[in-house]
PDB file of N, CA, C, O and CB in Angstrom:
ATOM      1  N   MET A   1     156.623  76.049 159.205  1.00  0.00           N
ATOM      2  CA  MET A   1     156.158  74.816 159.821  1.00  0.00           C
ATOM      3  C   MET A   1     155.419  75.163 161.110  1.00  0.00           C
ATOM      4  O   MET A   1     155.889  75.974 161.909  1.00  0.00           O
ATOM      5  CB  MET A   1     157.344  73.845 160.099  1.00  0.00           C
ATOM      6  N   THR A   2     154.253  74.537 161.303  1.00  0.00           N
ATOM      7  CA  THR A   2     153.442  74.785 162.481  1.00  0.00           C
ATOM      8  C   THR A   2     153.702  73.714 163.525  1.00  0.00           C
ATOM      9  O   THR A   2     153.718  72.524 163.211  1.00  0.00           O
ATOM     10  CB  THR A   2     151.954  74.833 162.117  1.00  0.00           C
ATOM     11  N   THR A   3     153.906  74.135 164.765  1.00  0.00           N
ATOM     12  CA  THR A   3     154.095  73.197 165.864  1.00  0.00           C
ATOM     13  C   THR A   3     152.735  72.886 166.470  1.00  0.00           C
ATOM     14  O   THR A   3     151.978  73.810 166.768  1.00  0.00           O
ATOM     15  CB  THR A   3     155.070  73.770 166.938  1.00  0.00           C
ATOM     16  N   PRO A   4     152.398  71.595 166.664  1.00  0.00           N
ATOM     17  CA  PRO A   4     151.104  71.255 167.239  1.00  0.00           C
ATOM     18  C   PRO A   4     150.988  71.718 168.693  1.00  0.00           C
ATOM     19  O   PRO A   4     151.983  71.849 169.406  1.00  0.00           O
ATOM     20  CB  PRO A   4     150.875  69.753 167.151  1.00  0.00           C
ATOM     21  N   ILE A   5     149.750  71.959 169.105  1.00  0.00           N
ATOM     22  CA  ILE A   5     149.482  72.353 170.488  1.00  0.00           C
ATOM     23  C   ILE A   5     149.808  71.173 171.390  1.00  0.00           C
ATOM     24  O   ILE A   5     149.434  70.039 171.091  1.00  0.00           O
ATOM     25  CB  ILE A   5     147.996  72.811 170.677  1.00  0.00           C
ATOM     26  N   ARG A   6     150.504  71.433 172.491  1.00  0.00           N
ATOM     27  CA  ARG A   6     150.810  70.403 173.479  1.00  0.00           C
ATOM     28  C   ARG A   6     150.516  70.928 174.853  1.00  0.00           C
ATOM     29  O   ARG A   6     150.764  72.108 175.099  1.00  0.00           O
ATOM     30  CB  ARG A   6     152.270  69.949 173.381  1.00  0.00           C
ATOM     31  N   PRO A   7     150.008  70.142 175.760  1.00  0.00           N
ATOM     32  CA  PRO A   7     149.377  68.867 175.498  1.00  0.00           C
ATOM     33  C   PRO A   7     148.076  69.051 174.731  1.00  0.00           C
ATOM     34  O   PRO A   7     147.519  70.148 174.688  1.00  0.00           O
ATOM     35  CB  PRO A   7     149.124  68.126 176.798  1.00  0.00           C
ATOM     36  N   ARG A   8     147.614  68.003 174.146  1.00  0.00           N
ATOM     37  CA  ARG A   8     146.449  68.079 173.274  1.00  0.00           C
ATOM     38  C   ARG A   8     145.354  67.163 173.822  1.00  0.00           C
ATOM     39  O   ARG A   8     145.521  65.945 173.890  1.00  0.00           O
ATOM     40  CB  ARG A   8     146.821  67.690 171.813  1.00  0.00           C
ATOM     41  N   TRP A   9     144.248  67.762 174.203  1.00  0.00           N
ATOM     42  CA  TRP A   9     143.094  67.038 174.721  1.00  0.00           C
ATOM     43  C   TRP A   9     141.919  67.291 173.779  1.00  0.00           C
ATOM     44  O   TRP A   9     141.670  68.430 173.384  1.00  0.00           O
ATOM     45  CB  TRP A   9     142.753  67.478 176.189  1.00  0.00           C
ATOM     46  N   GLU A  10     141.198  66.228 173.420  1.00  0.00           N
ATOM     47  CA  GLU A  10     140.007  66.395 172.596  1.00  0.00           C
ATOM     48  C   GLU A  10     139.047  65.238 172.838  1.00  0.00           C
ATOM     49  O   GLU A  10     139.437  64.179 173.331  1.00  0.00           O
ATOM     50  CB  GLU A  10     140.381  66.487 171.099  1.00  0.00           C
ATOM     51  N   TRP A  11     137.796  65.459 172.487  1.00  0.00           N
ATOM     52  CA  TRP A  11     136.751  64.464 172.686  1.00  0.00           C
ATOM     53  C   TRP A  11     136.458  63.700 171.409  1.00  0.00           C
ATOM     54  O   TRP A  11     136.371  64.291 170.333  1.00  0.00           O
ATOM     55  CB  TRP A  11     135.488  65.122 173.194  1.00  0.00           C
ATOM     56  N   ALA A  12     136.306  62.386 171.526  1.00  0.00           N
ATOM     57  CA  ALA A  12     135.782  61.552 170.451  1.00  0.00           C
ATOM     58  C   ALA A  12     134.320  61.302 170.808  1.00  0.00           C
ATOM     59  O   ALA A  12     134.023  60.841 171.910  1.00  0.00           O
ATOM     60  CB  ALA A  12     136.605  60.188 170.284  1.00  0.00           C
ATOM     61  N   LEU A  13     133.422  61.596 169.906  1.00  0.00           N
ATOM     62  CA  LEU A  13     131.996  61.424 170.149  1.00  0.00           C
ATOM     63  C   LEU A  13     131.511  60.138 169.498  1.00  0.00           C
ATOM     64  O   LEU A  13     131.977  59.762 168.423  1.00  0.00           O
ATOM     65  CB  LEU A  13     131.200  62.631 169.619  1.00  0.00           C
ATOM     66  N   HIS A  14     130.568  59.463 170.161  1.00  0.00           N
ATOM     67  CA  HIS A  14     130.085  58.162 169.707  1.00  0.00           C
ATOM     68  C   HIS A  14     128.564  58.141 169.626  1.00  0.00           C
ATOM     69  O   HIS A  14     127.880  58.899 170.315  1.00  0.00           O
ATOM     70  CB  HIS A  14     130.577  57.055 170.641  1.00  0.00           C
ATOM     71  N   ASP A  15     128.042  57.251 168.763  1.00  0.00           N
ATOM     72  CA  ASP A  15     126.594  57.086 168.626  1.00  0.00           C
ATOM     73  C   ASP A  15     126.126  55.909 169.481  1.00  0.00           C
ATOM     74  O   ASP A  15     126.914  55.336 170.233  1.00  0.00           O
ATOM     75  CB  ASP A  15     126.200  56.871 167.137  1.00  0.00           C
ATOM     76  N   ASP A  16     124.828  55.542 169.367  1.00  0.00           N
ATOM     77  CA  ASP A  16     124.250  54.448 170.153  1.00  0.00           C
ATOM     78  C   ASP A  16     124.964  53.117 169.944  1.00  0.00           C
ATOM     79  O   ASP A  16     125.067  52.314 170.871  1.00  0.00           O
ATOM     80  CB  ASP A  16     122.793  54.291 169.809  1.00  0.00           C
ATOM     81  N   ALA A  17     125.447  52.884 168.749  1.00  0.00           N
ATOM     82  CA  ALA A  17     126.128  51.628 168.429  1.00  0.00           C
ATOM     83  C   ALA A  17     127.588  51.626 168.883  1.00  0.00           C
ATOM     84  O   ALA A  17     128.264  50.603 168.777  1.00  0.00           O
ATOM     85  CB  ALA A  17     126.057  51.367 166.933  1.00  0.00           C
ATOM     86  N   GLY A  18     128.078  52.751 169.382  1.00  0.00           N
ATOM     87  CA  GLY A  18     129.464  52.848 169.822  1.00  0.00           C
ATOM     88  C   GLY A  18     130.422  53.300 168.739  1.00  0.00           C
ATOM     89  O   GLY A  18     131.626  53.390 168.977  1.00  0.00           O
ATOM     90  N   ALA A  19     129.901  53.588 167.541  1.00  0.00           N
ATOM     91  CA  ALA A  19     130.755  54.042 166.442  1.00  0.00           C
ATOM     92  C   ALA A  19     131.148  55.509 166.650  1.00  0.00           C
ATOM     93  O   ALA A  19     130.343  56.321 167.109  1.00  0.00           O
ATOM     94  CB  ALA A  19     130.033  53.862 165.079  1.00  0.00           C
ATOM     95  N   ARG A  20     132.376  55.826 166.310  1.00  0.00           N
ATOM     96  CA  ARG A  20     132.846  57.212 166.426  1.00  0.00           C
ATOM     97  C   ARG A  20     132.192  58.066 165.353  1.00  0.00           C
ATOM     98  O   ARG A  20     132.149  57.690 164.181  1.00  0.00           O
ATOM     99  CB  ARG A  20     134.390  57.287 166.310  1.00  0.00           C
ATOM    100  N   LEU A  21     131.687  59.213 165.766  1.00  0.00           N
ATOM    101  CA  LEU A  21     131.043  60.145 164.841  1.00  0.00           C
ATOM    102  C   LEU A  21     132.078  61.071 164.208  1.00  0.00           C
ATOM    103  O   LEU A  21     132.927  61.615 164.915  1.00  0.00           O
ATOM    104  CB  LEU A  21     129.961  60.971 165.568  1.00  0.00           C
ATOM    105  N   PRO A  22     132.025  61.258 162.892  1.00  0.00           N
ATOM    106  CA  PRO A  22     132.940  62.198 162.243  1.00  0.00           C
ATOM    107  C   PRO A  22     132.554  63.653 162.529  1.00  0.00           C
ATOM    108  O   PRO A  22     133.406  64.540 162.476  1.00  0.00           O
ATOM    109  CB  PRO A  22     132.963  61.951 160.733  1.00  0.00           C
ATOM    110  N   GLU A  23     131.286  63.900 162.828  1.00  0.00           N
ATOM    111  CA  GLU A  23     130.767  65.243 163.129  1.00  0.00           C
ATOM    112  C   GLU A  23     129.818  65.123 164.301  1.00  0.00           C
ATOM    113  O   GLU A  23     129.161  64.085 164.388  1.00  0.00           O
ATOM    114  CB  GLU A  23     130.048  65.884 161.888  1.00  0.00           C
ATOM    115  N   PRO A  24     129.682  66.030 165.172  1.00  0.00           N
ATOM    116  CA  PRO A  24     130.414  67.284 165.214  1.00  0.00           C
ATOM    117  C   PRO A  24     131.847  67.084 165.721  1.00  0.00           C
ATOM    118  O   PRO A  24     132.132  66.140 166.458  1.00  0.00           O
ATOM    119  CB  PRO A  24     129.680  68.285 166.096  1.00  0.00           C
ATOM    120  N   VAL A  25     132.713  67.963 165.324  1.00  0.00           N
ATOM    121  CA  VAL A  25     134.110  67.940 165.744  1.00  0.00           C
ATOM    122  C   VAL A  25     134.236  68.837 166.967  1.00  0.00           C
ATOM    123  O   VAL A  25     133.714  69.952 166.981  1.00  0.00           O
ATOM    124  CB  VAL A  25     135.072  68.407 164.590  1.00  0.00           C
ATOM    125  N   THR A  26     134.921  68.356 167.981  1.00  0.00           N
ATOM    126  CA  THR A  26     135.098  69.162 169.190  1.00  0.00           C
ATOM    127  C   THR A  26     136.386  69.975 169.104  1.00  0.00           C
ATOM    128  O   THR A  26     137.289  69.636 168.338  1.00  0.00           O
ATOM    129  CB  THR A  26     135.116  68.265 170.445  1.00  0.00           C
ATOM    130  N   PRO A  27     136.468  71.038 169.881  1.00  0.00           N
ATOM    131  CA  PRO A  27     137.723  71.806 169.907  1.00  0.00           C
ATOM    132  C   PRO A  27     138.865  70.979 170.502  1.00  0.00           C
ATOM    133  O   PRO A  27     138.631  69.946 171.128  1.00  0.00           O
ATOM    134  CB  PRO A  27     137.540  73.107 170.714  1.00  0.00           C
ATOM    135  N   VAL A  28     140.077  71.435 170.306  1.00  0.00           N
ATOM    136  CA  VAL A  28     141.268  70.847 170.926  1.00  0.00           C
ATOM    137  C   VAL A  28     141.647  71.764 172.078  1.00  0.00           C
ATOM    138  O   VAL A  28     141.644  72.988 171.942  1.00  0.00           O
ATOM    139  CB  VAL A  28     142.465  70.680 169.888  1.00  0.00           C
ATOM    140  N   PHE A  29     141.975  71.152 173.221  1.00  0.00           N
ATOM    141  CA  PHE A  29     142.241  71.917 174.434  1.00  0.00           C
ATOM    142  C   PHE A  29     143.676  71.687 174.901  1.00  0.00           C
ATOM    143  O   PHE A  29     144.290  70.667 174.588  1.00  0.00           O
ATOM    144  CB  PHE A  29     141.246  71.534 175.546  1.00  0.00           C
ATOM    145  N   THR A  30     144.193  72.643 175.646  1.00  0.00           N
ATOM    146  CA  THR A  30     145.550  72.503 176.184  1.00  0.00           C
ATOM    147  C   THR A  30     145.547  71.974 177.611  1.00  0.00           C
ATOM    148  O   THR A  30     146.611  71.712 178.173  1.00  0.00           O
ATOM    149  CB  THR A  30     146.273  73.838 176.136  1.00  0.00           C
ATOM    150  N   SER A  31     144.355  71.813 178.212  1.00  0.00           N
ATOM    151  CA  SER A  31     144.283  71.225 179.547  1.00  0.00           C
ATOM    152  C   SER A  31     143.071  70.315 179.653  1.00  0.00           C
ATOM    153  O   SER A  31     142.049  70.536 179.003  1.00  0.00           O
ATOM    154  CB  SER A  31     144.227  72.323 180.625  1.00  0.00           C
ATOM    155  N   ARG A  32     143.199  69.298 180.474  1.00  0.00           N
ATOM    156  CA  ARG A  32     142.086  68.374 180.704  1.00  0.00           C
ATOM    157  C   ARG A  32     140.921  69.116 181.342  1.00  0.00           C
ATOM    158  O   ARG A  32     139.764  68.874 180.998  1.00  0.00           O
ATOM    159  CB  ARG A  32     142.528  67.190 181.599  1.00  0.00           C
ATOM    160  N   PHE A  33     141.219  70.010 182.263  1.00  0.00           N
ATOM    161  CA  PHE A  33     140.169  70.783 182.930  1.00  0.00           C
ATOM    162  C   PHE A  33     139.317  71.525 181.909  1.00  0.00           C
ATOM    163  O   PHE A  33     138.088  71.480 181.976  1.00  0.00           O
ATOM    164  CB  PHE A  33     140.781  71.778 183.931  1.00  0.00           C
ATOM    165  N   ASP A  34     139.959  72.204 180.969  1.00  0.00           N
ATOM    166  CA  ASP A  34     139.212  72.949 179.943  1.00  0.00           C
ATOM    167  C   ASP A  34     138.354  72.016 179.088  1.00  0.00           C
ATOM    168  O   ASP A  34     137.222  72.357 178.747  1.00  0.00           O
ATOM    169  CB  ASP A  34     140.179  73.736 179.044  1.00  0.00           C
ATOM    170  N   ALA A  35     138.882  70.851 178.742  1.00  0.00           N
ATOM    171  CA  ALA A  35     138.131  69.885 177.933  1.00  0.00           C
ATOM    172  C   ALA A  35     136.906  69.395 178.693  1.00  0.00           C
ATOM    173  O   ALA A  35     135.815  69.318 178.127  1.00  0.00           O
ATOM    174  CB  ALA A  35     139.027  68.692 177.538  1.00  0.00           C
ATOM    175  N   GLU A  36     137.076  69.061 179.972  1.00  0.00           N
ATOM    176  CA  GLU A  36     135.958  68.563 180.764  1.00  0.00           C
ATOM    177  C   GLU A  36     134.915  69.658 181.006  1.00  0.00           C
ATOM    178  O   GLU A  36     133.714  69.388 180.985  1.00  0.00           O
ATOM    179  CB  GLU A  36     136.461  68.012 182.100  1.00  0.00           C
ATOM    180  N   GLN A  37     135.367  70.872 181.232  1.00  0.00           N
ATOM    181  CA  GLN A  37     134.442  71.989 181.417  1.00  0.00           C
ATOM    182  C   GLN A  37     133.627  72.216 180.142  1.00  0.00           C
ATOM    183  O   GLN A  37     132.416  72.429 180.209  1.00  0.00           O
ATOM    184  CB  GLN A  37     135.212  73.276 181.805  1.00  0.00           C
ATOM    185  N   TRP A  38     134.278  72.172 178.997  1.00  0.00           N
ATOM    186  CA  TRP A  38     133.583  72.375 177.721  1.00  0.00           C
ATOM    187  C   TRP A  38     132.505  71.317 177.525  1.00  0.00           C
ATOM    188  O   TRP A  38     131.389  71.637 177.117  1.00  0.00           O
ATOM    189  CB  TRP A  38     134.580  72.340 176.547  1.00  0.00           C
ATOM    190  N   LEU A  39     132.837  70.035 177.818  1.00  0.00           N
ATOM    191  CA  LEU A  39     131.854  68.971 177.648  1.00  0.00           C
ATOM    192  C   LEU A  39     130.656  69.196 178.564  1.00  0.00           C
ATOM    193  O   LEU A  39     129.513  68.988 178.156  1.00  0.00           O
ATOM    194  CB  LEU A  39     132.489  67.600 177.928  1.00  0.00           C
ATOM    195  N   GLY A  40     130.913  69.621 179.796  1.00  0.00           N
ATOM    196  CA  GLY A  40     129.825  69.902 180.725  1.00  0.00           C
ATOM    197  C   GLY A  40     128.902  70.999 180.232  1.00  0.00           C
ATOM    198  O   GLY A  40     127.708  70.989 180.533  1.00  0.00           O
ATOM    199  N   GLU A  41     129.432  71.931 179.488  1.00  0.00           N
ATOM    200  CA  GLU A  41     128.633  73.045 178.970  1.00  0.00           C
ATOM    201  C   GLU A  41     127.927  72.702 177.662  1.00  0.00           C
ATOM    202  O   GLU A  41     126.929  73.341 177.328  1.00  0.00           O
ATOM    203  CB  GLU A  41     129.515  74.259 178.764  1.00  0.00           C
ATOM    204  N   HIS A  42     128.413  71.713 176.910  1.00  0.00           N
ATOM    205  CA  HIS A  42     127.897  71.461 175.561  1.00  0.00           C
ATOM    206  C   HIS A  42     127.263  70.094 175.334  1.00  0.00           C
ATOM    207  O   HIS A  42     126.831  69.811 174.216  1.00  0.00           O
ATOM    208  CB  HIS A  42     128.989  71.626 174.599  1.00  0.00           C
ATOM    209  N   TRP A  43     127.189  69.240 176.341  1.00  0.00           N
ATOM    210  CA  TRP A  43     126.722  67.876 176.104  1.00  0.00           C
ATOM    211  C   TRP A  43     125.292  67.827 175.564  1.00  0.00           C
ATOM    212  O   TRP A  43     124.963  66.939 174.778  1.00  0.00           O
ATOM    213  CB  TRP A  43     126.808  67.078 177.385  1.00  0.00           C
ATOM    214  N   ARG A  44     124.445  68.761 175.972  1.00  0.00           N
ATOM    215  CA  ARG A  44     123.065  68.738 175.481  1.00  0.00           C
ATOM    216  C   ARG A  44     123.002  68.997 173.967  1.00  0.00           C
ATOM    217  O   ARG A  44     122.265  68.323 173.248  1.00  0.00           O
ATOM    218  CB  ARG A  44     122.222  69.785 176.230  1.00  0.00           C
ATOM    219  N   SER A  45     123.767  69.962 173.500  1.00  0.00           N
ATOM    220  CA  SER A  45     123.764  70.234 172.057  1.00  0.00           C
ATOM    221  C   SER A  45     124.425  69.090 171.290  1.00  0.00           C
ATOM    222  O   SER A  45     124.070  68.841 170.137  1.00  0.00           O
ATOM    223  CB  SER A  45     124.489  71.564 171.754  1.00  0.00           C
ATOM    224  N   LEU A  46     125.367  68.399 171.900  1.00  0.00           N
ATOM    225  CA  LEU A  46     125.993  67.245 171.257  1.00  0.00           C
ATOM    226  C   LEU A  46     124.999  66.102 171.107  1.00  0.00           C
ATOM    227  O   LEU A  46     125.022  65.392 170.101  1.00  0.00           O
ATOM    228  CB  LEU A  46     127.214  66.779 172.059  1.00  0.00           C
ATOM    229  N   THR A  47     124.126  65.914 172.092  1.00  0.00           N
ATOM    230  CA  THR A  47     123.109  64.861 171.970  1.00  0.00           C
ATOM    231  C   THR A  47     122.130  65.194 170.849  1.00  0.00           C
ATOM    232  O   THR A  47     121.647  64.297 170.157  1.00  0.00           O
ATOM    233  CB  THR A  47     122.349  64.678 173.304  1.00  0.00           C
ATOM    234  N   GLU A  48     121.836  66.476 170.670  1.00  0.00           N
ATOM    235  CA  GLU A  48     120.957  66.886 169.573  1.00  0.00           C
ATOM    236  C   GLU A  48     121.589  66.591 168.212  1.00  0.00           C
ATOM    237  O   GLU A  48     120.882  66.409 167.221  1.00  0.00           O
ATOM    238  CB  GLU A  48     120.630  68.379 169.686  1.00  0.00           C
ATOM    239  N   ALA A  49     122.915  66.546 168.170  1.00  0.00           N
ATOM    240  CA  ALA A  49     123.637  66.246 166.929  1.00  0.00           C
ATOM    241  C   ALA A  49     123.855  64.742 166.746  1.00  0.00           C
ATOM    242  O   ALA A  49     124.486  64.326 165.775  1.00  0.00           O
ATOM    243  CB  ALA A  49     124.985  66.970 166.918  1.00  0.00           C
ATOM    244  N   GLY A  50     123.336  63.919 167.675  1.00  0.00           N
ATOM    245  CA  GLY A  50     123.416  62.469 167.518  1.00  0.00           C
ATOM    246  C   GLY A  50     124.410  61.750 168.400  1.00  0.00           C
ATOM    247  O   GLY A  50     124.490  60.523 168.349  1.00  0.00           O
ATOM    248  N   ALA A  51     125.170  62.469 169.209  1.00  0.00           N
ATOM    249  CA  ALA A  51     126.135  61.824 170.092  1.00  0.00           C
ATOM    250  C   ALA A  51     125.423  61.278 171.332  1.00  0.00           C
ATOM    251  O   ALA A  51     124.531  61.925 171.882  1.00  0.00           O
ATOM    252  CB  ALA A  51     127.254  62.815 170.497  1.00  0.00           C
ATOM    253  N   THR A  52     125.824  60.093 171.759  1.00  0.00           N
ATOM    254  CA  THR A  52     125.277  59.513 172.985  1.00  0.00           C
ATOM    255  C   THR A  52     126.358  59.282 174.037  1.00  0.00           C
ATOM    256  O   THR A  52     126.056  58.959 175.186  1.00  0.00           O
ATOM    257  CB  THR A  52     124.573  58.201 172.673  1.00  0.00           C
ATOM    258  N   ALA A  53     127.630  59.451 173.633  1.00  0.00           N
ATOM    259  CA  ALA A  53     128.744  59.260 174.548  1.00  0.00           C
ATOM    260  C   ALA A  53     129.968  60.009 174.035  1.00  0.00           C
ATOM    261  O   ALA A  53     130.047  60.385 172.866  1.00  0.00           O
ATOM    262  CB  ALA A  53     129.057  57.760 174.723  1.00  0.00           C
ATOM    263  N   ALA A  54     130.922  60.214 174.948  1.00  0.00           N
ATOM    264  CA  ALA A  54     132.180  60.883 174.587  1.00  0.00           C
ATOM    265  C   ALA A  54     133.337  60.185 175.287  1.00  0.00           C
ATOM    266  O   ALA A  54     133.187  59.680 176.400  1.00  0.00           O
ATOM    267  CB  ALA A  54     132.142  62.397 174.966  1.00  0.00           C
ATOM    268  N   GLN A  55     134.480  60.162 174.634  1.00  0.00           N
ATOM    269  CA  GLN A  55     135.702  59.596 175.200  1.00  0.00           C
ATOM    270  C   GLN A  55     136.803  60.634 175.069  1.00  0.00           C
ATOM    271  O   GLN A  55     137.095  61.099 173.968  1.00  0.00           O
ATOM    272  CB  GLN A  55     136.101  58.256 174.491  1.00  0.00           C
ATOM    273  N   LEU A  56     137.412  60.996 176.188  1.00  0.00           N
ATOM    274  CA  LEU A  56     138.490  61.981 176.163  1.00  0.00           C
ATOM    275  C   LEU A  56     139.767  61.335 175.644  1.00  0.00           C
ATOM    276  O   LEU A  56     140.122  60.224 176.039  1.00  0.00           O
ATOM    277  CB  LEU A  56     138.720  62.581 177.568  1.00  0.00           C
ATOM    278  N   HIS A  57     140.450  62.046 174.754  1.00  0.00           N
ATOM    279  CA  HIS A  57     141.722  61.578 174.207  1.00  0.00           C
ATOM    280  C   HIS A  57     142.813  62.587 174.552  1.00  0.00           C
ATOM    281  O   HIS A  57     142.606  63.799 174.485  1.00  0.00           O
ATOM    282  CB  HIS A  57     141.627  61.371 172.664  1.00  0.00           C
ATOM    283  N   HIS A  58     143.972  62.064 174.921  1.00  0.00           N
ATOM    284  CA  HIS A  58     145.142  62.890 175.197  1.00  0.00           C
ATOM    285  C   HIS A  58     146.217  62.502 174.197  1.00  0.00           C
ATOM    286  O   HIS A  58     146.704  61.371 174.189  1.00  0.00           O
ATOM    287  CB  HIS A  58     145.644  62.715 176.678  1.00  0.00           C
ATOM    288  N   ASP A  59     146.574  63.452 173.363  1.00  0.00           N
ATOM    289  CA  ASP A  59     147.560  63.205 172.305  1.00  0.00           C
ATOM    290  C   ASP A  59     147.187  61.982 171.463  1.00  0.00           C
ATOM    291  O   ASP A  59     148.047  61.183 171.091  1.00  0.00           O
ATOM    292  CB  ASP A  59     148.955  63.012 172.917  1.00  0.00           C
ATOM    293  N   GLY A  60     145.880  61.848 171.168  1.00  0.00           N
ATOM    294  CA  GLY A  60     145.399  60.787 170.300  1.00  0.00           C
ATOM    295  C   GLY A  60     145.071  59.471 170.976  1.00  0.00           C
ATOM    296  O   GLY A  60     144.529  58.572 170.333  1.00  0.00           O
ATOM    297  N   GLU A  61     145.385  59.330 172.261  1.00  0.00           N
ATOM    298  CA  GLU A  61     145.130  58.081 172.982  1.00  0.00           C
ATOM    299  C   GLU A  61     143.963  58.258 173.950  1.00  0.00           C
ATOM    300  O   GLU A  61     143.899  59.269 174.649  1.00  0.00           O
ATOM    301  CB  GLU A  61     146.395  57.622 173.745  1.00  0.00           C
ATOM    302  N   PRO A  62     143.026  57.281 174.004  1.00  0.00           N
ATOM    303  CA  PRO A  62     141.920  57.381 174.951  1.00  0.00           C
ATOM    304  C   PRO A  62     142.432  57.429 176.383  1.00  0.00           C
ATOM    305  O   PRO A  62     143.407  56.761 176.731  1.00  0.00           O
ATOM    306  CB  PRO A  62     140.957  56.207 174.775  1.00  0.00           C
ATOM    307  N   THR A  63     141.768  58.222 177.201  1.00  0.00           N
ATOM    308  CA  THR A  63     142.133  58.327 178.603  1.00  0.00           C
ATOM    309  C   THR A  63     140.866  58.445 179.442  1.00  0.00           C
ATOM    310  O   THR A  63     139.929  59.148 179.063  1.00  0.00           O
ATOM    311  CB  THR A  63     143.070  59.536 178.843  1.00  0.00           C
ATOM    312  N   GLY A  64     140.838  57.777 180.551  1.00  0.00           N
ATOM    313  CA  GLY A  64     139.679  57.829 181.434  1.00  0.00           C
ATOM    314  C   GLY A  64     138.494  57.063 180.887  1.00  0.00           C
ATOM    315  O   GLY A  64     138.543  56.534 179.777  1.00  0.00           O
ATOM    316  N   PRO A  65     137.419  57.005 181.678  1.00  0.00           N
ATOM    317  CA  PRO A  65     136.226  56.268 181.253  1.00  0.00           C
ATOM    318  C   PRO A  65     135.427  57.029 180.193  1.00  0.00           C
ATOM    319  O   PRO A  65     135.527  58.250 180.069  1.00  0.00           O
ATOM    320  CB  PRO A  65     135.337  55.977 182.456  1.00  0.00           C
ATOM    321  N   ARG A  66     134.645  56.284 179.447  1.00  0.00           N
ATOM    322  CA  ARG A  66     133.729  56.892 178.481  1.00  0.00           C
ATOM    323  C   ARG A  66     132.616  57.588 179.266  1.00  0.00           C
ATOM    324  O   ARG A  66     132.169  57.096 180.302  1.00  0.00           O
ATOM    325  CB  ARG A  66     133.140  55.815 177.485  1.00  0.00           C
ATOM    326  N   VAL A  67     132.180  58.730 178.759  1.00  0.00           N
ATOM    327  CA  VAL A  67     131.090  59.489 179.387  1.00  0.00           C
ATOM    328  C   VAL A  67     129.834  59.251 178.571  1.00  0.00           C
ATOM    329  O   VAL A  67     129.784  59.607 177.393  1.00  0.00           O
ATOM    330  CB  VAL A  67     131.425  61.026 179.478  1.00  0.00           C
ATOM    331  N   ASP A  68     128.808  58.649 179.186  1.00  0.00           N
ATOM    332  CA  ASP A  68     127.535  58.436 178.514  1.00  0.00           C
ATOM    333  C   ASP A  68     126.623  59.610 178.818  1.00  0.00           C
ATOM    334  O   ASP A  68     126.526  60.050 179.963  1.00  0.00           O
ATOM    335  CB  ASP A  68     126.884  57.099 178.952  1.00  0.00           C
ATOM    336  N   PHE A  69     125.959  60.114 177.795  1.00  0.00           N
ATOM    337  CA  PHE A  69     125.011  61.215 177.961  1.00  0.00           C
ATOM    338  C   PHE A  69     123.651  60.634 178.316  1.00  0.00           C
ATOM    339  O   PHE A  69     123.031  59.969 177.486  1.00  0.00           O
ATOM    340  CB  PHE A  69     124.925  62.090 176.670  1.00  0.00           C
ATOM    341  N   LEU A  70     123.184  60.868 179.509  1.00  0.00           N
ATOM    342  CA  LEU A  70     121.892  60.361 179.953  1.00  0.00           C
ATOM    343  C   LEU A  70     120.862  61.470 179.785  1.00  0.00           C
ATOM    344  O   LEU A  70     120.978  62.539 180.385  1.00  0.00           O
ATOM    345  CB  LEU A  70     121.952  59.866 181.436  1.00  0.00           C
ATOM    346  N   THR A  71     119.871  61.205 178.973  1.00  0.00           N
ATOM    347  CA  THR A  71     118.818  62.205 178.735  1.00  0.00           C
ATOM    348  C   THR A  71     117.495  61.675 179.253  1.00  0.00           C
ATOM    349  O   THR A  71     117.232  60.474 179.185  1.00  0.00           O
ATOM    350  CB  THR A  71     118.707  62.558 177.222  1.00  0.00           C
ATOM    351  N   PRO A  72     116.662  62.563 179.771  1.00  0.00           N
ATOM    352  CA  PRO A  72     115.369  62.129 180.312  1.00  0.00           C
ATOM    353  C   PRO A  72     114.417  61.662 179.226  1.00  0.00           C
ATOM    354  O   PRO A  72     113.289  61.266 179.522  1.00  0.00           O
ATOM    355  CB  PRO A  72     114.729  63.253 181.094  1.00  0.00           C
TER     356      PRO A  72
END
């Protein structure tokens, strides 16, 4: 039996209409800092994949404000 990683932080990605995107899937992180750092490094490639916003989830529950990707 595998024990899930705790705590578990991950990003839900959304499109222009606000719908959650099934792809791309983001990694699961053990700290909020690591999750936020990863998003800061990858948001441009996520926009290329169709994401326009991200919502951080902690153990499956949304936490904090939604992050909108602003592109020039």
